[in-house]
N, C-alpha and C positions, 0 to 999 in steps of 0.2 A: 717425220719430216713435215714441217708446217708448210701448207700450200694455200693459195688463194686463187679464186677464179677471176681473172681480169679479161674483159672483152671476149668472154666465151672460152678462153684457154687457161689451163692451169699454169701457175707461175711458181717456181721454186725459190725459196729464200736464198738470195745470192750469197748471204753470209755463211750458208751451210752447203754451198755447191762445191763439190770436190773437183769438178772438171775445170772450172774457171776461177781465177783468183779474184777475190773481192777487193775492189778498189774503192776506198771511202772517198766520197765526193763525186763519183761517177754518176751523171744525171740519170741514165737508164736504170742502173742498179738502185740508186736512191729512191727513184719513183716506185719501184717494186716493193722496197722495204716499207715506204710510207703507206702503200696500199695494203700491205699485210697488217700494219699496225691499226689502220682504220677498220679493217675487217674484223680483227680480233676484238677491238673495243666494242664494235656493234654486236658481235656474238655474245660478249660478256653482258652487255646491256639487256639483250633478249633473254638470256638465262636468268638474269636478276629480276626482270619484269615478270617472267613466268613464275618464278619462285614466289614473288610477292603476291601475285594473283592467287596462287594456290594457298598461301598463308591466309589471305583475306577470306577466300571461300571456306577454308577450314574454320576460321574464327566465326563466320556466319553460318556454320553448319550446312554448307553447300556440298552436295555429293552428286555422283553420276551413276546411272544405271548401266547395264551392259550395252544397251542400245544408244548410249550417249545422251540420254535425257538427264537434265540437271534438276535436282529437287532439294528442298530445304528441310532439314530435320527440326521440327518444332519441339522445343523442350517443354517440360511440365510447367504449368503456370502461365504460358503464353496466352494473353487475352485475345489475340487476333482470331484464333479458332472459334471461340465462343461467340464473339461479336458477329462473325461472318455467317455462322450456321444459324444463330438466333434470328438474324435478319431474313435468311432464306426460308426458315420455318414459320415466320410470322404469318398470322391469319389476316394481316392488314392487306387489303387489296391494292394498296399503293406501292407495295414493295416490288422491286424489279428483278428479284432473283428467286430461284426455286432450288430445292434440294433433291437430288436423285441419289438413290442408294442401290448398290449392286453392280457387279461387273457387266452383266448383260444389258441392263437398262442404260448404263452410261455409254457402253459401246454403241448401242442402237441409236441413242440420242446424237452422238457425235457423227455417225454415218449419215443420219437424216439431215444434218446441217444445224443442229442446235448449237448455240454459242456458249461455250464453257468459260467460266471465270477462274476457277481453281478446283483442284482435285486433291482430296486427302486420303491417304492409304496407310496401312500398317506394314505391308511387305512390298518392296519395290518390284518383286516378281510379278505382281498382279498387273502391272502396267504393260508387261510384254504381250498380254492377250488383247490389248486395245490397239487401235490404229495409230502406230507410232508417229506418223507424219502429221496427225491432227493434235498431238499433245505438245507441240513445240511453241505454241503461241500463248500459253497461259501458265500460271503458277502451279507447281506440284509440291505437295507437302507430305512428309512422313510424320505420322503421329503415333502416340502410344496406344496400345489396344484398349487400355482402360478408358482413355479419352474417346475412342471410337464407340465403346459401349455406352458412355455417357450421352452421346449425341445421336446414337442410332435409335430408330423406332422399332427395331426387331429384337427378339430375345437373343438370337445368335447373329451378331453383325456379319455382314459379308466382307468386311475389311476394306471397303472403299466407298467414299462419299464424293459427290460432285456438286459444286455450286454452279448453276447455269443461269444465263439470261432468260427471264420469262418472256415468251413471245407476246407481242402486243395484241390488242383486241382484234381478232379476226385475221391475224398474220398467217400467211402460208409459209411454213418453214421448209416443207418438202412438197414437191409436186408429185401427186399420185398418178399412176399409169392410167387408171380408169376412174373418172369422177362422174357420179350419178346425181341427178337433180333431187336429192333427198336432204331435207333439213331435219335433224333430230333435236327435239326440244325437251329439256328437263323441266318438269313441273313438280316442285317439292321433292325431288329426289335427294334424300339426305344421307343415304348410306354410302360411304366411300367405296366399298367393294363393288356395289352395283354401278355406281358412277364410272369407276375405272373400267369395269367389264364392258359397259355400253360404249365408252370412248374407244376402247380397243376394237370392239366389233364394228363401230362406225368407220374406223380407219380401214379395217379389212374389207368392208362392203364397198367403200368408196363414196361415203356421204360428202355432200358439198359443203356442209357446215354443221356445227353444233351450237345451239343456243341454250344457255342455262338461265332460268328466270330467278328473280329475287326470291329467297327462301330455300333455294337448293344448296347443296353442299358446295364448299369452295373447291372447284375442280383442280386447283393447283396445290391442294393439300398433299403432303407426302404419301399418305395412304392411297389416295386416288392415283397419283403419279406412278406408284409402285404397281398397282393392279392394272393400270392401262398399258404398261410395258411399251412406252414410246408412242402410243396413239395420239398423245397431245401434239406431237410434231408432224403428224401426217394428215390432220384435218383442221381447218380453221375453227377457232372457238370464240364465241361471244358470250361472256359471262356477266351475270348480274343484271340482265335486261328486264325491264318492267313489261308486264303484259300489254300495257298501252303502247309500247314501242315495238313489240314483236312484229306487227304487220309491216313495219318499215324495212324489215330484213327479208320479206317474202315477196314473191311475184304475185301479181293480181289474180292469176288463174290457179294458184296453189290449191291442191287437193289435200284436205286435212283429215287425219286419222287419229283417233284417241285409242291408245293401246289399253285394252281391258285385261287385267290380270285375274279377274274373278270369273266364275262360271257365268255364262250368258243369262241364265234364269235369275241369278242373284242381281245382276245389273238391271234387268227388266223390272224387278220388284222395287228398285230405287226410284223409278220414274214416277212423276206425277202427271197422269194422263189428262187431268182436268185443265192443265195449262193450255191456254189458247195462244195462237200465233200472234194475235193482236196485242195480248198482254206482254209477250216476250219482246216484240218489236218496241213496245213502249219502254220496257225495262232496259233494252239495249240503248235506246236514245238517251234515257236519263243517266245511265251509267257512263256513256261517252261524254255527256255534258259535264258530269261531275269530275271526270278525269281531266277535262280541259280546264275546269276551274282550279283543280289541285295543281296543275302545272303552273298556273299563273301565280299561285300562292307560294311556290318554292318551299316545300316542307321536306326536302330531301334529307335533312339532318335527322329525321326519325323514320328510317326505312321499315322497321317492324310495325310501327303504328300505321304507316302508309299502306303496308301490305294487308293488315287486318281490316282497315277501312275499305280498301278496294274489294276485298273478299265479301264484306258485308253488302256493299253496293251491288255486287254481282250475284248475290245469294239466290236470286230468282232462278238462275240457270243451273243450280246444283242438281235439280231433279228434272231438268228438261229432257223429254223423250227425243232421242236421236236414233238414226238407223243403226243396225248392228249386222255385221257380216263376219264369217269366219275368215281367218287370215288367208286361207287358200282360195277364197272366193272374191278377193279384192279385185275390183275392176277399175283400171286407170282411165281417167277421162281422155278421150282422143278428140281433139278439136277438128272441126271441119277441114277438109283438104284444101279449101280455098282460103282458109284463115292464114294470115301471115305469121301467126305465132304457133303454127302446127308442130314446130320442133321444140317448143318451150314447155313441155310437160314438167310440172313441179309438184313435189309431194312433201308434206310435213307430217312427221310422226311425233305425237306428244305422249310422253311417258310420265306417270305420276309415281309418288312414293308408295311403298307397300303398306304403310300404316295409315297415312292420311288419304291416299288415293289422289285422284285428280281434283284440282281446285275448281271453284266456281268460275274463276277467271279463264281457266283453260276451256271449260265447257262453253262459256260465252264466246270465246274466240272460235271454237269449232262451230257453234251455231251461226255466227255471222259469216262463216266461210262454207256453209252447207256441208259441214263435216259429218263423220260417222264413227261409231265404235268398231274396233277390230277385236275379235275374241279368238281364243285358242281352245279347241275341244279338250276336255279333261274327263277322267273317270269321275263318277259321282262321289267317291270318297275323297276327292281332292278339291278343296275350295278355291285355291288360287295358286298362281305361279310366282316365282321369284321375278322381280322387275327386270333384272339383267337378262335372265333366260327368255322371258316373254318378249322383251325388246329385240333380242338377237334373232329369235325365230321370225318375227314380223319383218325385220330389216332384210333378212336374206330372201324372204318371199318377195319383197319389193324389188330387190336387186334382180331376181329371176325374171319378174314381169317387165321391168324396165329394159333389161337386155333383150328380152324377146320382142318387145315393142320396137326397139331400135333396129333389130334384125329384120323385122317385117317391113319397116319403112325403107331400109337400105339393104336389100338382099345381098349385094355384093360386098358388104362391109363385114370384115372378120372381127368378131367380138371375143375377147379373152375372158374365160371364166376362171382363170387361175386366181 
């Protein structure tokens, strides 16, 4: 029996009502019949519309997961995949996208607040382990496994790739629970694994920022992103900064430490003890004057030539004697209790590459800020440590001392060591 809901009540078709005789032309009965016809036509239109939408989705290879997420199946030869991923993998610093690979890395990035643009996967089941509510605002694409192998950087692909918006220079994507006044500076750190390890450690320690100088690895490279495991979204990063501009990112009272991955006695042998402070001060002034002149000439189109020229001008500082202390003996400067800046303790840790070591510009920077070397004790049969390991050890010692300093100043403050 055909029924229609009119003003909240069910109405029976008067033409099929066995209790009352249907009288053609009766206003009340005709009104019900008219309402039934309108309702039936509307229902047919809805059915037809839904059918057409399904046909369109099917034609466009649109499907749904068990969770209701819609995704498009990209067929072989679709050029959109290659264009998108090539742009994300580009070494061009002007590109605004990055490529993340792996289920865990993509999940952590989404939870930390990274902005995704599109996700490519082989099996829709992999999406079920990701935060579903965060997957509804961007495109999802199912691709063939052989296409995944083509674009993946790993021998055995994880089966999922994500194209994300690259954070802007110094952008805070996620707010850390504990932030310490520590700036980590990369100086000629060129190994992607070391860079990723250090970024991950800096995020865990709670560093205030990371600065990478010109000549260091591209920290947004896929290998660095993979080894950092989401650290890029937990600590602000300033990349490609010249040593002439590094002081602009530091507080005036910043205490500078140069991480030494060699044995202390090997470092001491590299010093030229004949250098006089007067000669170094003169070299410092000449170098700064040259940097000022270079800025006026605008030769930024030749970054490698600029770097080599700056190194040559700062070469006097390559063997400058500086103080050396073991990482456990680091003493943080405590300003006088009457100083208004007593709470503004600031630390900078400079790490060099394993092959080239610290640059002359880094040593000049440390000299001009009364910096010193920090060494790590090693057995005599070990010449040096991995840069990522050495940096991590020193960073955690700085964390311990900074938290202890904070507790001593504010005894009633609870400090989390988690």
